[in-house]
N, CA, C and O atoms as a CHARMM CRD file, in Angstrom:
* protein
*
  356
    1    1 MET  N     -1.43300 -24.78000 -19.63100 PROA 1      0.00000
    2    1 MET  CA    -0.03900 -24.49300 -19.85700 PROA 1      0.00000
    3    1 MET  C      0.59700 -25.65700 -20.58200 PROA 1      0.00000
    4    1 MET  O      0.24700 -26.81600 -20.35800 PROA 1      0.00000
    5    2 GLY  N      1.50900 -25.34300 -21.42700 PROA 2      0.00000
    6    2 GLY  CA     2.24700 -26.36500 -22.11400 PROA 2      0.00000
    7    2 GLY  C      1.53700 -26.92600 -23.32800 PROA 2      0.00000
    8    2 GLY  O      2.07600 -27.80900 -23.99500 PROA 2      0.00000
    9    3 GLU  N      0.33400 -26.43800 -23.63700 PROA 3      0.00000
   10    3 GLU  CA    -0.36300 -26.92600 -24.80900 PROA 3      0.00000
   11    3 GLU  C      0.23100 -26.28500 -26.04900 PROA 3      0.00000
   12    3 GLU  O      0.89200 -25.24900 -25.96700 PROA 3      0.00000
   13    4 GLY  N      0.00000 -26.89200 -27.17700 PROA 4      0.00000
   14    4 GLY  CA     0.59700 -26.42900 -28.42000 PROA 4      0.00000
   15    4 GLY  C      0.06800 -25.09000 -28.91100 PROA 4      0.00000
   16    4 GLY  O      0.75000 -24.41100 -29.67900 PROA 4      0.00000
   17    5 ASN  N     -1.12800 -24.69000 -28.49000 PROA 5      0.00000
   18    5 ASN  CA    -1.70000 -23.44300 -29.00000 PROA 5      0.00000
   19    5 ASN  C     -1.45400 -22.25700 -28.08300 PROA 5      0.00000
   20    5 ASN  O     -1.99500 -21.18100 -28.33600 PROA 5      0.00000
   21    6 ASP  N     -0.65600 -22.40500 -27.02100 PROA 6      0.00000
   22    6 ASP  CA    -0.33600 -21.28400 -26.13900 PROA 6      0.00000
   23    6 ASP  C      0.60000 -20.31800 -26.84800 PROA 6      0.00000
   24    6 ASP  O      1.56200 -20.73100 -27.49400 PROA 6      0.00000
   25    7 ARG  N      0.30900 -19.03100 -26.72100 PROA 7      0.00000
   26    7 ARG  CA     1.17100 -18.01700 -27.32200 PROA 7      0.00000
   27    7 ARG  C      1.93900 -17.31700 -26.22200 PROA 7      0.00000
   28    7 ARG  O      1.39400 -17.11100 -25.13800 PROA 7      0.00000
   29    8 PRO  N      3.17800 -16.94700 -26.46100 PROA 8      0.00000
   30    8 PRO  CA     3.93100 -16.21600 -25.44200 PROA 8      0.00000
   31    8 PRO  C      3.38100 -14.80000 -25.28800 PROA 8      0.00000
   32    8 PRO  O      2.74100 -14.26600 -26.19400 PROA 8      0.00000
   33    9 LEU  N      3.63800 -14.21200 -24.14300 PROA 9      0.00000
   34    9 LEU  CA     3.20000 -12.84000 -23.91000 PROA 9      0.00000
   35    9 LEU  C      3.97800 -11.88300 -24.80200 PROA 9      0.00000
   36    9 LEU  O      5.14400 -12.12300 -25.11400 PROA 9      0.00000
   37   10 THR  N      3.34200 -10.82100 -25.20300 PROA 10     0.00000
   38   10 THR  CA     3.99600  -9.81400 -26.02400 PROA 10     0.00000
   39   10 THR  C      4.85400  -8.92700 -25.13200 PROA 10     0.00000
   40   10 THR  O      4.40100  -8.46100 -24.08700 PROA 10     0.00000
   41   11 VAL  N      6.06300  -8.70100 -25.53900 PROA 11     0.00000
   42   11 VAL  CA     6.97800  -7.83600 -24.79400 PROA 11     0.00000
   43   11 VAL  C      6.92800  -6.44500 -25.40700 PROA 11     0.00000
   44   11 VAL  O      7.08900  -6.28100 -26.61600 PROA 11     0.00000
   45   12 ILE  N      6.70400  -5.45700 -24.56900 PROA 12     0.00000
   46   12 ILE  CA     6.67500  -4.07800 -25.03800 PROA 12     0.00000
   47   12 ILE  C      8.06900  -3.50400 -24.85600 PROA 12     0.00000
   48   12 ILE  O      8.56800  -3.39100 -23.73600 PROA 12     0.00000
   49   13 THR  N      8.68300  -3.14800 -25.96000 PROA 13     0.00000
   50   13 THR  CA    10.06900  -2.67900 -25.90200 PROA 13     0.00000
   51   13 THR  C     10.17700  -1.17800 -25.76400 PROA 13     0.00000
   52   13 THR  O     11.26400  -0.67100 -25.48800 PROA 13     0.00000
   53   14 GLY  N      9.09700  -0.45500 -25.94500 PROA 14     0.00000
   54   14 GLY  CA     9.15000   0.99300 -25.80600 PROA 14     0.00000
   55   14 GLY  C      9.69200   1.69400 -27.03000 PROA 14     0.00000
   56   14 GLY  O     10.17400   2.82300 -26.93400 PROA 14     0.00000
   57   15 ASP  N      9.62300   1.04500 -28.18100 PROA 15     0.00000
   58   15 ASP  CA    10.15100   1.67100 -29.39000 PROA 15     0.00000
   59   15 ASP  C      9.06700   2.39000 -30.18900 PROA 15     0.00000
   60   15 ASP  O      9.13500   2.44300 -31.41700 PROA 15     0.00000
   61   16 ARG  N      8.06200   2.94600 -29.49700 PROA 16     0.00000
   62   16 ARG  CA     7.01000   3.70300 -30.16200 PROA 16     0.00000
   63   16 ARG  C      7.60100   4.99700 -30.69600 PROA 16     0.00000
   64   16 ARG  O      8.34100   5.69100 -29.99900 PROA 16     0.00000
   65   17 LYS  N      7.27100   5.30800 -31.92200 PROA 17     0.00000
   66   17 LYS  CA     7.74300   6.55000 -32.52400 PROA 17     0.00000
   67   17 LYS  C      7.11300   7.74000 -31.80000 PROA 17     0.00000
   68   17 LYS  O      5.97000   7.65500 -31.35100 PROA 17     0.00000
   69   18 THR  N      7.83400   8.82500 -31.68600 PROA 18     0.00000
   70   18 THR  CA     7.32800   9.97600 -30.94100 PROA 18     0.00000
   71   18 THR  C      6.13300  10.61400 -31.62200 PROA 18     0.00000
   72   18 THR  O      5.31700  11.24900 -30.95400 PROA 18     0.00000
   73   19 ARG  N      6.00800  10.46400 -32.91600 PROA 19     0.00000
   74   19 ARG  CA     4.87100  11.07400 -33.61800 PROA 19     0.00000
   75   19 ARG  C      3.59700  10.23600 -33.51300 PROA 19     0.00000
   76   19 ARG  O      2.51500  10.71600 -33.85300 PROA 19     0.00000
   77   20 GLU  N      3.71100   8.98400 -33.04600 PROA 20     0.00000
   78   20 GLU  CA     2.54100   8.12800 -32.89100 PROA 20     0.00000
   79   20 GLU  C      1.84200   8.44300 -31.57100 PROA 20     0.00000
   80   20 GLU  O      2.49000   8.69100 -30.55400 PROA 20     0.00000
   81   21 ARG  N      0.52900   8.42800 -31.60500 PROA 21     0.00000
   82   21 ARG  CA    -0.25500   8.69400 -30.40300 PROA 21     0.00000
   83   21 ARG  C     -0.20400   7.50900 -29.46100 PROA 21     0.00000
   84   21 ARG  O     -0.12900   6.36200 -29.90200 PROA 21     0.00000
   85   22 ARG  N     -0.24600   7.78100 -28.16000 PROA 22     0.00000
   86   22 ARG  CA    -0.32100   6.72000 -27.17400 PROA 22     0.00000
   87   22 ARG  C     -1.76600   6.28200 -27.03200 PROA 22     0.00000
   88   22 ARG  O     -2.67900   7.09800 -27.15800 PROA 22     0.00000
   89   23 ALA  N     -1.97800   5.02200 -26.77500 PROA 23     0.00000
   90   23 ALA  CA    -3.33200   4.48400 -26.64800 PROA 23     0.00000
   91   23 ALA  C     -4.01900   5.09000 -25.42700 PROA 23     0.00000
   92   23 ALA  O     -3.41400   5.20900 -24.36200 PROA 23     0.00000
   93   24 GLY  N     -5.27700   5.46800 -25.58700 PROA 24     0.00000
   94   24 GLY  CA    -6.05500   5.98900 -24.47600 PROA 24     0.00000
   95   24 GLY  C     -5.83200   7.45100 -24.16900 PROA 24     0.00000
   96   24 GLY  O     -6.48300   7.98000 -23.26700 PROA 24     0.00000
   97   25 ARG  N     -4.95800   8.12200 -24.86300 PROA 25     0.00000
   98   25 ARG  CA    -4.69300   9.53900 -24.59200 PROA 25     0.00000
   99   25 ARG  C     -5.66700  10.40900 -25.37300 PROA 25     0.00000
  100   25 ARG  O     -6.05900  10.07500 -26.49100 PROA 25     0.00000
  101   26 ARG  N     -6.04600  11.51200 -24.77900 PROA 26     0.00000
  102   26 ARG  CA    -6.98500  12.40200 -25.45900 PROA 26     0.00000
  103   26 ARG  C     -6.25000  13.29000 -26.45300 PROA 26     0.00000
  104   26 ARG  O     -5.07000  13.60100 -26.28900 PROA 26     0.00000
  105   27 ARG  N     -6.97300  13.68400 -27.47500 PROA 27     0.00000
  106   27 ARG  CA    -6.39300  14.50200 -28.53300 PROA 27     0.00000
  107   27 ARG  C     -6.85700  15.95400 -28.45800 PROA 27     0.00000
  108   27 ARG  O     -6.29900  16.82300 -29.12900 PROA 27     0.00000
  109   28 ALA  N     -7.87500  16.21500 -27.64200 PROA 28     0.00000
  110   28 ALA  CA    -8.37400  17.57000 -27.43500 PROA 28     0.00000
  111   28 ALA  C     -8.81300  17.69500 -25.98100 PROA 28     0.00000
  112   28 ALA  O     -9.04400  16.68700 -25.31500 PROA 28     0.00000
  113   29 LEU  N     -8.92900  18.91900 -25.48700 PROA 29     0.00000
  114   29 LEU  CA    -9.26800  19.14300 -24.08500 PROA 29     0.00000
  115   29 LEU  C    -10.68700  18.72600 -23.73600 PROA 29     0.00000
  116   29 LEU  O    -10.98600  18.50300 -22.56300 PROA 29     0.00000
  117   30 ASP  N    -11.57300  18.61400 -24.72900 PROA 30     0.00000
  118   30 ASP  CA   -12.95300  18.24400 -24.44900 PROA 30     0.00000
  119   30 ASP  C    -13.19000  16.73700 -24.53000 PROA 30     0.00000
  120   30 ASP  O    -14.33400  16.30200 -24.40200 PROA 30     0.00000
  121   31 GLN  N    -12.15900  15.93200 -24.73700 PROA 31     0.00000
  122   31 GLN  CA   -12.29500  14.48300 -24.81200 PROA 31     0.00000
  123   31 GLN  C    -11.92300  13.83100 -23.47900 PROA 31     0.00000
  124   31 GLN  O    -11.18600  14.40400 -22.67700 PROA 31     0.00000
  125   32 SER  N    -12.44100  12.63500 -23.26000 PROA 32     0.00000
  126   32 SER  CA   -12.09300  11.86800 -22.07300 PROA 32     0.00000
  127   32 SER  C    -10.72700  11.22000 -22.26100 PROA 32     0.00000
  128   32 SER  O    -10.27600  11.00600 -23.38700 PROA 32     0.00000
  129   33 GLU  N    -10.07900  10.91300 -21.14900 PROA 33     0.00000
  130   33 GLU  CA    -8.77300  10.28300 -21.19600 PROA 33     0.00000
  131   33 GLU  C     -8.76300   9.08000 -20.26200 PROA 33     0.00000
  132   33 GLU  O     -9.24500   9.16700 -19.13300 PROA 33     0.00000
  133   34 GLN  N     -8.21900   7.96100 -20.72200 PROA 34     0.00000
  134   34 GLN  CA    -8.11500   6.78000 -19.88200 PROA 34     0.00000
  135   34 GLN  C     -6.95300   6.97200 -18.91700 PROA 34     0.00000
  136   34 GLN  O     -5.84000   7.29800 -19.32900 PROA 34     0.00000
  137   35 ILE  N     -7.21900   6.76700 -17.63700 PROA 35     0.00000
  138   35 ILE  CA    -6.18700   6.92800 -16.62100 PROA 35     0.00000
  139   35 ILE  C     -5.33200   5.66100 -16.58800 PROA 35     0.00000
  140   35 ILE  O     -5.86100   4.55100 -16.54900 PROA 35     0.00000
  141   36 SER  N     -4.03100   5.82900 -16.60300 PROA 36     0.00000
  142   36 SER  CA    -3.13400   4.67600 -16.52000 PROA 36     0.00000
  143   36 SER  C     -2.11200   4.91900 -15.41200 PROA 36     0.00000
  144   36 SER  O     -1.86800   6.05600 -15.00800 PROA 36     0.00000
  145   37 CYS  N     -1.52700   3.83500 -14.93600 PROA 37     0.00000
  146   37 CYS  CA    -0.59900   3.89500 -13.80900 PROA 37     0.00000
  147   37 CYS  C      0.81600   4.16200 -14.30600 PROA 37     0.00000
  148   37 CYS  O      1.34600   3.41200 -15.12600 PROA 37     0.00000
  149   38 TRP  N      1.41900   5.22100 -13.81100 PROA 38     0.00000
  150   38 TRP  CA     2.77400   5.57200 -14.23100 PROA 38     0.00000
  151   38 TRP  C      3.80100   4.61600 -13.64100 PROA 38     0.00000
  152   38 TRP  O      4.81800   4.34300 -14.27900 PROA 38     0.00000
  153   39 ARG  N      3.56000   4.10100 -12.43700 PROA 39     0.00000
  154   39 ARG  CA     4.52500   3.19400 -11.82000 PROA 39     0.00000
  155   39 ARG  C      4.56300   1.84900 -12.54300 PROA 39     0.00000
  156   39 ARG  O      5.64200   1.29200 -12.74900 PROA 39     0.00000
  157   40 CYS  N      3.40000   1.31900 -12.93200 PROA 40     0.00000
  158   40 CYS  CA     3.37300   0.06400 -13.69800 PROA 40     0.00000
  159   40 CYS  C      4.06600   0.25100 -15.04100 PROA 40     0.00000
  160   40 CYS  O      4.78100  -0.63400 -15.51000 PROA 40     0.00000
  161   41 GLU  N      3.84800   1.40500 -15.65200 PROA 41     0.00000
  162   41 GLU  CA     4.48300   1.66600 -16.94400 PROA 41     0.00000
  163   41 GLU  C      6.00000   1.74300 -16.79900 PROA 41     0.00000
  164   41 GLU  O      6.72600   1.26000 -17.66800 PROA 41     0.00000
  165   42 ASN  N      6.48500   2.33800 -15.72200 PROA 42     0.00000
  166   42 ASN  CA     7.92700   2.42900 -15.50800 PROA 42     0.00000
  167   42 ASN  C      8.52600   1.08300 -15.11000 PROA 42     0.00000
  168   42 ASN  O      9.60900   0.73100 -15.57700 PROA 42     0.00000
  169   43 ASP  N      7.83500   0.31800 -14.24700 PROA 43     0.00000
  170   43 ASP  CA     8.38700  -0.93200 -13.72900 PROA 43     0.00000
  171   43 ASP  C      8.28300  -2.08800 -14.71900 PROA 43     0.00000
  172   43 ASP  O      9.24700  -2.82500 -14.92300 PROA 43     0.00000
  173   44 THR  N      7.10200  -2.24500 -15.33700 PROA 44     0.00000
  174   44 THR  CA     6.86800  -3.41500 -16.18400 PROA 44     0.00000
  175   44 THR  C      6.80300  -3.09500 -17.66500 PROA 44     0.00000
  176   44 THR  O      6.89600  -4.00100 -18.49400 PROA 44     0.00000
  177   45 GLY  N      6.64500  -1.81800 -18.01900 PROA 45     0.00000
  178   45 GLY  CA     6.51100  -1.45000 -19.42700 PROA 45     0.00000
  179   45 GLY  C      5.08500  -1.50000 -19.93000 PROA 45     0.00000
  180   45 GLY  O      4.84100  -1.25000 -21.11000 PROA 45     0.00000
  181   46 ILE  N      4.13100  -1.82000 -19.05500 PROA 46     0.00000
  182   46 ILE  CA     2.72500  -1.90500 -19.44800 PROA 46     0.00000
  183   46 ILE  C      1.94600  -0.86500 -18.65500 PROA 46     0.00000
  184   46 ILE  O      1.97500  -0.86600 -17.42400 PROA 46     0.00000
  185   47 ALA  N      1.25500   0.01600 -19.35800 PROA 47     0.00000
  186   47 ALA  CA     0.45400   1.04700 -18.69800 PROA 47     0.00000
  187   47 ALA  C     -0.89800   0.44500 -18.32600 PROA 47     0.00000
  188   47 ALA  O     -1.80600   0.39400 -19.15600 PROA 47     0.00000
  189   48 THR  N     -1.03300  -0.00400 -17.09500 PROA 48     0.00000
  190   48 THR  CA    -2.26700  -0.64400 -16.64700 PROA 48     0.00000
  191   48 THR  C     -3.30900   0.40700 -16.28800 PROA 48     0.00000
  192   48 THR  O     -2.97500   1.56000 -16.01400 PROA 48     0.00000
  193   49 SER  N     -4.56800  -0.00100 -16.29400 PROA 49     0.00000
  194   49 SER  CA    -5.62400   0.95900 -15.97200 PROA 49     0.00000
  195   49 SER  C     -6.74500   0.29900 -15.17100 PROA 49     0.00000
  196   49 SER  O     -7.92200   0.49000 -15.47400 PROA 49     0.00000
  197   50 MET  N     -6.38200  -0.47100 -14.15900 PROA 50     0.00000
  198   50 MET  CA    -7.37600  -1.01200 -13.23200 PROA 50     0.00000
  199   50 MET  C     -7.18500  -0.31300 -11.89500 PROA 50     0.00000
  200   50 MET  O     -6.08100  -0.28900 -11.35000 PROA 50     0.00000
  201   51 ALA  N     -8.26500   0.25400 -11.37000 PROA 51     0.00000
  202   51 ALA  CA    -8.16000   1.04000 -10.15100 PROA 51     0.00000
  203   51 ALA  C     -9.14600   0.54000  -9.09900 PROA 51     0.00000
  204   51 ALA  O    -10.17300  -0.06200  -9.41100 PROA 51     0.00000
  205   52 VAL  N     -8.80100   0.80800  -7.85700 PROA 52     0.00000
  206   52 VAL  CA    -9.64900   0.47700  -6.71000 PROA 52     0.00000
  207   52 VAL  C     -9.93600   1.77600  -5.97200 PROA 52     0.00000
  208   52 VAL  O     -9.02700   2.56700  -5.72300 PROA 52     0.00000
  209   53 ARG  N    -11.19900   1.99700  -5.62200 PROA 53     0.00000
  210   53 ARG  CA   -11.55800   3.19700  -4.86700 PROA 53     0.00000
  211   53 ARG  C    -11.37700   2.91800  -3.38300 PROA 53     0.00000
  212   53 ARG  O    -11.90700   1.93800  -2.85900 PROA 53     0.00000
  213   54 VAL  N    -10.63800   3.77200  -2.71700 PROA 54     0.00000
  214   54 VAL  CA   -10.35400   3.58700  -1.29600 PROA 54     0.00000
  215   54 VAL  C    -10.78700   4.82400  -0.52000 PROA 54     0.00000
  216   54 VAL  O    -10.87800   5.92100  -1.07100 PROA 54     0.00000
  217   55 ILE  N    -11.05000   4.62900   0.75600 PROA 55     0.00000
  218   55 ILE  CA   -11.38000   5.73200   1.65500 PROA 55     0.00000
  219   55 ILE  C    -10.28100   5.80000   2.70300 PROA 55     0.00000
  220   55 ILE  O    -10.06300   4.85300   3.45800 PROA 55     0.00000
  221   56 LEU  N     -9.59900   6.92400   2.73600 PROA 56     0.00000
  222   56 LEU  CA    -8.52500   7.13000   3.68900 PROA 56     0.00000
  223   56 LEU  C     -9.08300   7.79200   4.94300 PROA 56     0.00000
  224   56 LEU  O     -9.83600   8.76200   4.84900 PROA 56     0.00000
  225   57 ALA  N     -8.73200   7.29400   6.07700 PROA 57     0.00000
  226   57 ALA  CA    -9.10100   7.85400   7.37600 PROA 57     0.00000
  227   57 ALA  C    -10.60100   8.02500   7.55800 PROA 57     0.00000
  228   57 ALA  O    -11.06400   9.14600   7.76500 PROA 57     0.00000
  229   58 PRO  N    -11.38500   6.92900   7.48700 PROA 58     0.00000
  230   58 PRO  CA   -12.81600   7.07200   7.78700 PROA 58     0.00000
  231   58 PRO  C    -13.00400   7.41900   9.26600 PROA 58     0.00000
  232   58 PRO  O    -12.17000   7.07800  10.10400 PROA 58     0.00000
  233   59 ARG  N    -14.09000   8.08900   9.56800 PROA 59     0.00000
  234   59 ARG  CA   -14.32100   8.57200  10.92900 PROA 59     0.00000
  235   59 ARG  C    -15.67500   8.07900  11.45000 PROA 59     0.00000
  236   59 ARG  O    -16.55600   7.70500  10.67500 PROA 59     0.00000
  237   60 ARG  N    -15.81600   8.08900  12.75700 PROA 60     0.00000
  238   60 ARG  CA   -17.09200   7.77800  13.40200 PROA 60     0.00000
  239   60 ARG  C    -17.49700   8.99100  14.22000 PROA 60     0.00000
  240   60 ARG  O    -16.71700   9.49000  15.03100 PROA 60     0.00000
  241   61 THR  N    -18.72400   9.46700  14.00700 PROA 61     0.00000
  242   61 THR  CA   -19.23000  10.63000  14.72900 PROA 61     0.00000
  243   61 THR  C    -19.55900  10.23800  16.17100 PROA 61     0.00000
  244   61 THR  O    -19.64100   9.05100  16.48600 PROA 61     0.00000
  245   62 PRO  N    -19.74700  11.22800  17.04600 PROA 62     0.00000
  246   62 PRO  CA   -20.14400  10.90700  18.42400 PROA 62     0.00000
  247   62 PRO  C    -21.46100  10.13500  18.51400 PROA 62     0.00000
  248   62 PRO  O    -21.71200   9.44900  19.50500 PROA 62     0.00000
  249   63 LEU  N    -22.30600  10.24700  17.47500 PROA 63     0.00000
  250   63 LEU  CA   -23.57200   9.50900  17.46200 PROA 63     0.00000
  251   63 LEU  C    -23.39900   8.08400  16.94300 PROA 63     0.00000
  252   63 LEU  O    -24.35100   7.30400  16.96300 PROA 63     0.00000
  253   64 GLY  N    -22.20100   7.73400  16.47900 PROA 64     0.00000
  254   64 GLY  CA   -21.94900   6.37400  16.01800 PROA 64     0.00000
  255   64 GLY  C    -22.05100   6.17900  14.51400 PROA 64     0.00000
  256   64 GLY  O    -21.89100   5.06000  14.02800 PROA 64     0.00000
  257   65 ARG  N    -22.31200   7.24000  13.77200 PROA 65     0.00000
  258   65 ARG  CA   -22.42100   7.12000  12.31400 PROA 65     0.00000
  259   65 ARG  C    -21.03800   7.14300  11.68200 PROA 65     0.00000
  260   65 ARG  O    -20.14600   7.85500  12.14300 PROA 65     0.00000
  261   66 LEU  N    -20.86700   6.35200  10.61300 PROA 66     0.00000
  262   66 LEU  CA   -19.61600   6.35700   9.87800 PROA 66     0.00000
  263   66 LEU  C    -19.59500   7.49300   8.87100 PROA 66     0.00000
  264   66 LEU  O    -20.56100   7.70000   8.13700 PROA 66     0.00000
  265   67 VAL  N    -18.50400   8.22000   8.83900 PROA 67     0.00000
  266   67 VAL  CA   -18.34200   9.34000   7.92000 PROA 67     0.00000
  267   67 VAL  C    -17.09600   9.05000   7.07500 PROA 67     0.00000
  268   67 VAL  O    -16.02500   8.80300   7.62900 PROA 67     0.00000
  269   68 PRO  N    -17.22200   9.07700   5.74900 PROA 68     0.00000
  270   68 PRO  CA   -16.04100   8.80300   4.93400 PROA 68     0.00000
  271   68 PRO  C    -15.01200   9.92000   5.04100 PROA 68     0.00000
  272   68 PRO  O    -15.35300  11.09100   5.20700 PROA 68     0.00000
  273   69 GLY  N    -13.76100   9.53300   4.94400 PROA 69     0.00000
  274   69 GLY  CA   -12.67900  10.51700   4.93800 PROA 69     0.00000
  275   69 GLY  C    -12.38500  10.92100   3.50800 PROA 69     0.00000
  276   69 GLY  O    -13.30300  11.11500   2.71100 PROA 69     0.00000
  277   70 THR  N    -11.13600  11.04800   3.18800 PROA 70     0.00000
  278   70 THR  CA   -10.72300  11.40600   1.84200 PROA 70     0.00000
  279   70 THR  C    -10.81300  10.17800   0.94800 PROA 70     0.00000
  280   70 THR  O    -10.28500   9.12000   1.28800 PROA 70     0.00000
  281   71 GLU  N    -11.48300  10.31500  -0.20100 PROA 71     0.00000
  282   71 GLU  CA   -11.56900   9.20900  -1.14400 PROA 71     0.00000
  283   71 GLU  C    -10.45500   9.33700  -2.16500 PROA 71     0.00000
  284   71 GLU  O    -10.03600  10.44100  -2.51200 PROA 71     0.00000
  285   72 GLY  N     -9.98900   8.20900  -2.63500 PROA 72     0.00000
  286   72 GLY  CA    -8.94000   8.21100  -3.63500 PROA 72     0.00000
  287   72 GLY  C     -9.00700   6.96700  -4.49300 PROA 72     0.00000
  288   72 GLY  O     -9.70800   6.01100  -4.16100 PROA 72     0.00000
  289   73 TRP  N     -8.27600   6.97900  -5.59900 PROA 73     0.00000
  290   73 TRP  CA    -8.17600   5.84000  -6.50700 PROA 73     0.00000
  291   73 TRP  C     -6.73400   5.37300  -6.50100 PROA 73     0.00000
  292   73 TRP  O     -5.81700   6.17400  -6.68200 PROA 73     0.00000
  293   74 ILE  N     -6.52600   4.07000  -6.29200 PROA 74     0.00000
  294   74 ILE  CA    -5.17400   3.51500  -6.34500 PROA 74     0.00000
  295   74 ILE  C     -5.13700   2.39600  -7.37400 PROA 74     0.00000
  296   74 ILE  O     -6.16600   1.79900  -7.69200 PROA 74     0.00000
  297   75 CYS  N     -3.95500   2.11900  -7.89000 PROA 75     0.00000
  298   75 CYS  CA    -3.76400   1.10500  -8.92400 PROA 75     0.00000
  299   75 CYS  C     -3.89500  -0.28400  -8.30100 PROA 75     0.00000
  300   75 CYS  O     -3.23500  -0.59100  -7.30800 PROA 75     0.00000
  301   76 ALA  N     -4.75200  -1.12200  -8.89200 PROA 76     0.00000
  302   76 ALA  CA    -4.97800  -2.46600  -8.36800 PROA 76     0.00000
  303   76 ALA  C     -3.76300  -3.36100  -8.58100 PROA 76     0.00000
  304   76 ALA  O     -3.47100  -4.20400  -7.73200 PROA 76     0.00000
  305   77 TYR  N     -3.05200  -3.20000  -9.68500 PROA 77     0.00000
  306   77 TYR  CA    -1.88700  -4.03000  -9.95200 PROA 77     0.00000
  307   77 TYR  C     -0.73500  -3.69200  -9.00800 PROA 77     0.00000
  308   77 TYR  O     -0.03000  -4.58800  -8.54200 PROA 77     0.00000
  309   78 CYS  N     -0.54300  -2.41000  -8.72600 PROA 78     0.00000
  310   78 CYS  CA     0.48700  -2.01700  -7.75600 PROA 78     0.00000
  311   78 CYS  C      0.13800  -2.55300  -6.37200 PROA 78     0.00000
  312   78 CYS  O      1.02200  -2.96300  -5.62000 PROA 78     0.00000
  313   79 LEU  N     -1.13800  -2.54900  -6.04200 PROA 79     0.00000
  314   79 LEU  CA    -1.57600  -3.04800  -4.73900 PROA 79     0.00000
  315   79 LEU  C     -1.24800  -4.52900  -4.58300 PROA 79     0.00000
  316   79 LEU  O     -0.86600  -4.96300  -3.49700 PROA 79     0.00000
  317   80 THR  N     -1.39300  -5.31600  -5.65800 PROA 80     0.00000
  318   80 THR  CA    -1.05400  -6.73500  -5.58300 PROA 80     0.00000
  319   80 THR  C      0.45000  -6.94700  -5.45500 PROA 80     0.00000
  320   80 THR  O      0.89200  -7.96600  -4.92600 PROA 80     0.00000
  321   81 ARG  N      1.24200  -5.98000  -5.94300 PROA 81     0.00000
  322   81 ARG  CA     2.70100  -6.07500  -5.82900 PROA 81     0.00000
  323   81 ARG  C      3.22700  -5.44900  -4.54300 PROA 81     0.00000
  324   81 ARG  O      4.43300  -5.47100  -4.30000 PROA 81     0.00000
  325   82 GLY  N      2.33800  -4.88500  -3.70800 PROA 82     0.00000
  326   82 GLY  CA     2.75000  -4.32000  -2.43700 PROA 82     0.00000
  327   82 GLY  C      3.03700  -2.83400  -2.47200 PROA 82     0.00000
  328   82 GLY  O      3.51900  -2.28200  -1.48300 PROA 82     0.00000
  329   83 ASN  N      2.75700  -2.17100  -3.57700 PROA 83     0.00000
  330   83 ASN  CA     2.93700  -0.72400  -3.68300 PROA 83     0.00000
  331   83 ASN  C      1.58200  -0.04200  -3.62700 PROA 83     0.00000
  332   83 ASN  O      0.55600  -0.66000  -3.91000 PROA 83     0.00000
  333   84 ILE  N      1.57700   1.21300  -3.26700 PROA 84     0.00000
  334   84 ILE  CA     0.35700   2.01500  -3.30700 PROA 84     0.00000
  335   84 ILE  C      0.63400   3.20800  -4.20000 PROA 84     0.00000
  336   84 ILE  O      1.41200   4.09500  -3.84700 PROA 84     0.00000
  337   85 THR  N     -0.00400   3.22400  -5.35500 PROA 85     0.00000
  338   85 THR  CA     0.16200   4.30300  -6.30500 PROA 85     0.00000
  339   85 THR  C     -1.15600   5.02300  -6.46100 PROA 85     0.00000
  340   85 THR  O     -2.12700   4.43300  -6.93500 PROA 85     0.00000
  341   86 SER  N     -1.21300   6.28500  -6.07400 PROA 86     0.00000
  342   86 SER  CA    -2.43800   7.06100  -6.16800 PROA 86     0.00000
  343   86 SER  C     -2.63300   7.51700  -7.61000 PROA 86     0.00000
  344   86 SER  O     -1.71300   8.04400  -8.23500 PROA 86     0.00000
  345   87 LEU  N     -3.84200   7.30600  -8.13000 PROA 87     0.00000
  346   87 LEU  CA    -4.17500   7.76000  -9.47100 PROA 87     0.00000
  347   87 LEU  C     -5.01200   9.02800  -9.44600 PROA 87     0.00000
  348   87 LEU  O     -5.38200   9.55400 -10.49500 PROA 87     0.00000
  349   88 SER  N     -5.31100   9.51900  -8.24900 PROA 88     0.00000
  350   88 SER  CA    -6.05400  10.77300  -8.10900 PROA 88     0.00000
  351   88 SER  C     -5.09300  11.94000  -8.19400 PROA 88     0.00000
  352   88 SER  O     -3.87400  11.77200  -8.13600 PROA 88     0.00000
  353   89 ARG  N     -5.65800  13.11300  -8.33100 PROA 89     0.00000
  354   89 ARG  CA    -4.80800  14.29300  -8.39600 PROA 89     0.00000
  355   89 ARG  C     -4.31600  14.68000  -7.03900 PROA 89     0.00000
  356   89 ARG  O     -3.58100  15.65800  -6.90500 PROA 89     0.00000
């Protein structure tokens, strides 16, 4: 920090033209799409795409085996800020 070659962070102002495609979005139904966090995009202006896989309500059977509950994907950046944003359907 404080060195002469440090560059400031780029600020996203949201002035993207409506006819321009958004990064990571699919153009046809047979293409893959990068999942991004809507809450990060609304709060910070940056559509982040780092996710953590979580298991909600894991269970233990009467025999002692662990059984996973519902699996889901949550945003890692929201988790560091204290929010839980589900990226699953």
